[in-house]
N, C-alpha and C positions, 0 to 999 in steps of 0.2 A: 644367501639367496641361491636357490636351485636353478637348474637349467629350465625346469618347467615354468618357473615364474617369468621367464623371458620369452616364452612362446606366445604369440598373439592368439586371441580367441578365434574359433572357427567362424566363418562368415554367417551372420544371422543368429549366432549363439553368444550370449553374454550371461555368465552365471550370476552377475549382480542384478539382472533385471528382476522385477517383481512380477512374475507370471501369474501369481494367484490374486493379484489386485489388493485392495485394502483389506485389512483384517475384518473378518465377518463379525466378530464379537468385540467391537471397540467399546471403550468406556462411554462414549457419547451415545452409541446405540443401546447400550445397557441401561443408561439413565433414561433415555426416551421410552424404552419398553417398560421400565419400572414405573414411570409417571403415567403411561397409558393404562397400566394395570390397576392404578389406584382408583378408589371410589371418589366421588365428588367431595365427600367430607374429608377424606385423607388428603386430597389435593389442596383444599382450603387450609388445613392444618399445616401442610408443608409450606405453602406460600406465605403464611404468617411470618415465617422467619426470613423471608427474602425481601430486601428493600424494594420500594415501589419502582425505582428506576431500573433495577434489574428485572423486575416482572415485565416491564414494558419492553425491554430488549429481548426477553425470552419470547414474548408474543409477536413483536413486530420486527425484530432484528435491529441492528445498530443504525442510527440515522446516517444519512449521506453527509459526507464531509467535503464541502467544496473547497478546492485548492486553487480555483481560477480567480485571479485578482487582476484588477485594472489599475495601473498607476497613472495618475493625472498630475502633471507638474504644473506649477503656477506659470501663467503666461509670461511673467517677467523673467523667469529662469530660461524659458524657451527662447525668448528674445535675446537674452544674454548669450546663450550657446550659439544661436544663429549669427549673432554679430561677431563672435570670435571666429567662427569657421569661415565667414564671408570675408573677413579682413586679414586672414593669414594665408601663407603659402603652404605647400606640402611639407616644407622643412620646418614649419612652425614659426617662422619669422613673420613679423607684421609686413603687410604689403607696403606700408608707408616707409619702413626701414629699408626695403630692398630697392626703392626707386631712387 
């Protein structure tokens, strides 16, 4: 490790920053351009090899996946928990045992 490795960067300058942005010729953009340049007959031939589900995702994007869930406990379990908490002290002992 040299002494230069220990010197902090100048304020506002970090050589690791990506100043040029995303690559201009990414594989995704190449594929988009290639598909746009195809004739309708070439597009149909290309899509014959793509499964129907993939075609849908290519056209519409992936479906929304909801992660919100609501948990409903049976009333008897709620009554059981309420009964335990109402009949115990902070130390966990039954109120009947402490009297």
